[in-house]
C-alpha positions, 0 to 999 in steps of 0.5 A: 499499499502506498503511503499517504502524503502529509500535505496534498496540494491541488494545483496546476500552476507549474510556478506555484508547484515549484515554489511549493515543492521547494519550500516543502523541501527546505522544511522536510515535508512531504507534499504530493501535488494533485492535478485534478479531483480524482488525484486529490481523492486518491492521495488524501488519506487518514495520515494527511495533515493538510490540503492546499487548494489553488482555487484558480486551478482549471480542474473544479477545485471547489467541487474537489473539496466537496468531493473530499468532504463528502468522502469523509476527509477531515484534513484541514483545507487551506485555499488561495485565490486572487483577493478580488474573488469574493464570491469564489471565496464564499463558495470555497468556504461553503464547500469545506475550505477551513481557510481561504487566503489571498494569493499574496498572503498564502505566498508570504505565509507559505512556510508557516502554512506548510509547517501545519502539515508536519505530522 
C-alpha cells in the first residue's frame, strides 16, 4: 500500500508547484501535487495533515473539496485565490475550506502554512 502524503496540494500552476515543492523540501515536509479531483481523492488519506487548494486551478477545485468532504476527509483545507474573487471565496468556504487566503498572503506565509502539515 502506498503511503499517504502529509500535505496534498491541488494545483495546476507550474510556478506555484515549484515554489511549494521547494519550500516543503526546505522544511522536510512530504508534499504530493494533485492535478485534478481524482488525484486529490486518491492521495488524501488518514495520514494527511493538510490540504492546499489553488481555487484558480482549472480542474474544478471547489467541487474537488466538496467531494473530499463527502468522502469523509477531515484534514484541514487551506485554499488561496486572487483577493478580488469574493464570490469564489464564499463558495470555497461553503464547500468545506477551513481557510481561504489571498494569493499574496498565502505566498508570504507559505512556510508557516506548510509547517501545519508536519505530522
